[in-house]
C-alpha positions in Angstrom: -32.3 -32.6 45.8 -32.0 -29.1 47.0 -29.1 -26.9 46.1 -27.4 -23.9 47.7 -26.1 -20.8 46.0 -23.0 -19.7 47.9 -21.3 -16.3 47.4 -18.0 -15.1 48.9 -18.5 -11.7 50.4 -15.3 -11.2 52.4 -11.7 -11.4 51.4 -9.5 -14.4 51.9 -6.5 -12.2 52.6 -5.1 -12.8 56.1 -7.2 -15.8 56.8 -6.0 -19.1 58.2 -4.8 -21.7 55.6 -7.7 -24.0 56.6 -10.2 -21.3 55.9 -8.7 -20.5 52.5 -8.7 -24.3 51.7 -12.3 -24.6 52.7 -13.3 -21.7 50.5 -11.4 -23.1 47.6 -13.0 -26.5 48.1 -16.4 -24.7 47.6 -15.0 -23.3 44.4 -14.6 -19.7 45.7 -11.4 -17.7 45.2 -12.4 -14.1 44.7 -14.9 -11.8 46.4 -18.2 -11.9 44.5 -17.7 -15.4 43.1 -20.8 -17.6 43.3 -21.1 -21.3 43.1 -24.0 -23.8 43.3 -23.4 -26.8 45.6 -25.7 -29.7 46.7 -27.4 -29.2 50.0 -25.8 -32.1 52.0 -24.0 -32.5 55.3 -20.5 -32.0 53.7 -21.5 -28.7 52.2 -23.2 -27.6 55.4 -20.1 -28.4 57.4 -18.0 -26.2 55.1 -20.4 -23.4 55.4 -20.4 -23.7 59.2 -16.6 -23.3 59.2 -16.5 -20.1 57.1 -20.1 -18.9 57.3 -19.0 -15.4 58.3 -17.4 -14.8 54.9 -20.3 -16.2 52.9 -23.8 -15.4 51.7 -26.0 -18.5 51.3 -29.4 -18.9 49.7 -31.4 -21.8 48.5 -31.9 -22.4 44.8 -35.4 -23.7 43.9 
């Protein structure tokens, strides 16, 4: 199964509670943090919600 490397590139300060909760559910709390998540519909949905704050790349 493919995996995605997700990096938080914008601050969570001043964001809506839902956006902060989504970032934390991906394991991201601070700018520069990275996490590896499975490439499935649930992860893609979270990325769609806060994609403007993230950098996403595929892990081979």
